[in-house]
C-alpha positions in Angstrom: 119.5 103.5 92.0 121.1 105.7 94.7 118.9 108.8 93.9 116.2 107.6 96.4 116.8 107.2 100.1 114.7 105.4 102.7 113.2 107.0 105.7 115.7 107.5 108.6 118.5 107.2 106.0 118.2 103.5 106.3 120.2 101.3 103.9 117.7 98.4 103.7 114.6 96.7 104.9 114.3 93.8 107.4 111.4 91.5 108.1 110.6 88.0 109.4 110.7 86.6 105.9 113.6 88.4 104.2 116.2 91.2 104.4 116.9 93.7 101.7 120.1 95.8 101.4 120.5 98.7 99.0 123.7 100.2 97.7 124.9 101.9 94.6 123.6 100.0 91.6 123.0 96.9 93.7 120.2 95.2 95.7 120.8 92.2 97.9 118.0 89.9 99.0 118.6 87.5 101.9 115.8 85.0 102.5 115.3 84.0 106.2 115.8 80.4 107.1 112.4 79.4 108.5 111.2 76.2 106.9 114.5 75.3 105.4 116.0 71.9 105.5 119.0 71.2 107.8 121.3 71.1 104.7 120.1 74.5 103.6 120.6 75.9 107.1 124.3 75.0 106.8 124.6 77.3 103.9 124.2 81.1 103.6 122.3 82.1 100.5 121.5 85.5 99.0 120.5 86.9 95.7 121.9 90.1 94.1 120.5 92.4 91.4 123.4 94.3 89.8 123.3 97.1 87.3 126.8 97.0 85.8 127.2 100.4 84.3 130.6 99.7 82.9 129.3 96.7 80.8 125.7 97.9 80.4 124.4 94.6 81.7 121.7 94.0 84.4 122.0 90.6 86.1 120.6 88.6 88.9 122.8 86.1 90.5 122.7 83.6 93.4 125.5 83.4 96.0 125.9 80.4 98.3 128.3 80.6 101.1 129.3 77.0 102.1 130.3 75.9 105.6 134.0 76.3 104.8 133.2 80.0 103.8 133.9 79.4 100.1 131.4 80.9 97.7 129.5 79.4 94.8 127.9 81.7 92.2 125.2 81.2 89.6 123.7 83.7 87.2 119.9 83.4 87.1 119.1 86.1 84.6 121.1 88.7 82.6 120.0 91.3 80.0 121.8 94.2 78.4 120.4 97.6 79.6 119.3 98.7 76.1 117.4 95.4 75.5 115.8 95.8 79.0 114.5 99.2 78.0 113.3 97.9 74.7 111.5 95.0 76.3 109.7 97.4 78.6 108.6 99.4 75.6 106.9 96.3 74.3 104.7 96.0 77.4 103.9 99.7 77.8 100.2 98.9 77.2 100.0 97.8 80.9 100.0 101.5 82.0 96.7 102.5 80.4 95.2 99.1 81.4 96.2 99.7 85.0 94.6 103.2 85.0 91.4 101.7 83.5 90.9 99.7 86.7 90.3 103.0 88.7 86.7 103.5 89.6 84.9 106.6 91.0 84.1 106.2 94.6 80.9 107.6 96.2 80.4 107.6 99.9 76.6 106.9 99.4 77.5 103.7 97.6 79.8 102.6 100.5 77.1 103.3 103.0 74.5 101.3 101.1 76.8 98.3 100.9 78.1 98.6 104.5 81.7 99.1 103.3 84.1 100.7 105.7 87.1 103.0 105.1 90.3 102.0 107.0 93.2 104.5 107.2 96.9 103.7 107.9 97.2 100.3 106.2 98.1 101.5 102.7 101.6 103.0 102.7 101.9 105.5 99.9 104.5 108.0 101.1 107.8 108.2 102.9 105.9 109.8 105.8 103.5 106.9 106.2 106.3 104.4 106.0 108.4 106.3 108.6 105.4 106.5 111.0 105.3 102.7 111.5 109.0 101.7 111.2 112.2 102.1 113.1 115.8 101.8 112.1 117.7 98.8 113.5 121.2 98.0 112.3 120.8 100.4 109.4 117.6 98.7 108.2 114.0 99.7 108.4 111.9 97.3 110.6 108.2 97.4 111.0 107.1 98.3 114.6 103.9 96.2 115.2 102.7 98.6 118.0 103.1 101.7 115.8 101.3 99.9 112.9 98.4 98.8 115.1 98.1 102.3 116.6 98.1 103.9 113.2 95.5 101.7 111.5 91.9 102.6 112.3 88.4 102.5 110.7 86.5 105.8 110.2 83.4 106.0 112.4 81.7 108.2 109.7 82.7 108.0 106.1 82.6 111.7 105.7 85.6 112.0 107.9 87.8 111.1 104.9 87.5 114.7 103.8 89.2 115.8 107.1 92.4 113.8 106.3 95.3 114.6 104.0 95.4 113.2 100.5 96.6 109.6 100.4 95.5 106.0 100.1 93.2 103.9 102.3 91.6 100.5 102.4 88.0 99.4 101.8 86.8 96.6 104.0 83.5 94.6 103.8 83.0 92.8 107.1 86.4 91.2 107.8 87.7 91.2 104.2 89.8 93.9 102.4 88.1 94.4 99.1 89.9 97.3 97.6 92.3 100.3 97.7 91.0 103.8 97.8 92.7 107.1 96.8 92.0 110.6 97.9 93.4 113.5 95.7 92.7 117.2 95.8 93.0 119.1 92.5 94.4 122.6 92.0 90.9 124.1 92.5 90.5 122.4 95.9 88.1 119.8 94.7 88.5 116.4 96.4 88.4 113.3 94.1 87.8 109.8 95.5 88.5 106.7 93.5 89.3 103.1 94.1 90.6 99.8 92.6 88.9 96.5 93.4 91.4 94.1 94.9 90.4 91.2 92.7 90.9 93.3 89.6 94.3 94.4 90.8 95.4 90.8 91.5 94.1 89.6 88.1 95.9 92.5 86.4 99.2 91.6 88.3 98.9 87.9 87.4 98.3 88.6 83.7 101.0 91.2 83.3 103.6 89.4 85.3 103.6 86.6 82.8 103.7 89.1 79.8 106.6 91.0 81.3 108.6 88.0 82.3 108.1 86.6 78.8 109.3 89.8 77.2 112.3 90.0 79.4 113.2 86.4 78.9 113.0 86.8 75.2 115.4 89.8 75.3 117.8 88.3 77.9 121.3 87.1 77.2 121.1 83.4 76.6 123.2 81.2 78.9 125.3 79.9 76.0 126.6 83.5 75.6 127.5 84.0 79.3 131.1 83.3 78.3 131.2 86.6 76.6 130.9 88.3 80.0 133.5 87.4 82.6 131.0 88.1 85.5 128.2 85.8 84.3 128.4 82.3 85.7 126.3 79.2 84.6 126.9 77.5 88.0 126.6 73.8 88.6 
């Protein structure tokens, strides 16, 4: 998990809705308190994904810090690493299905349907992320002004060939309808393709259920949490 570093050597991501912190073999998610009840606001709550290399177990647990600063733990999910990898093998069909969603993209087709190309809104590289964020208290934070300045629609569709390879958005009137991809092969030929947003959302919804079912089937059942000292049923 520590082989990848965020831009600016940040150790997490901060937004209005949540905060994420990354450390070796651990990710911590802290939801923001907007919309919470007064009782919930009296408690600090966060969720931790741990990859315990010594035990070979991956687990997600909830931590609640009570007003007296005592902590209450509850394991939400746990799976042995070997079972996790096996479960993913069982859903490997999702990869070719995802690639089947890609369609060739022709500029004449876009013109005929009055579809615009918008650059800067699809973040596909560290450079693109770094261009619209700043580091604050060791976390990446979106800079709204930088994001607004970076996102723009092409006046002429052919201008896409003047920009570096990357991702872009396709808009019809005021609606984002797809994600486009520009890639240049070894012979210098430019290839444009796209995925329809509705197809991508449908794919995500269908496979989310399949992946969750596969992981749940392979997970450590709660009645066996006692075999691992760090797994807690909670109250």
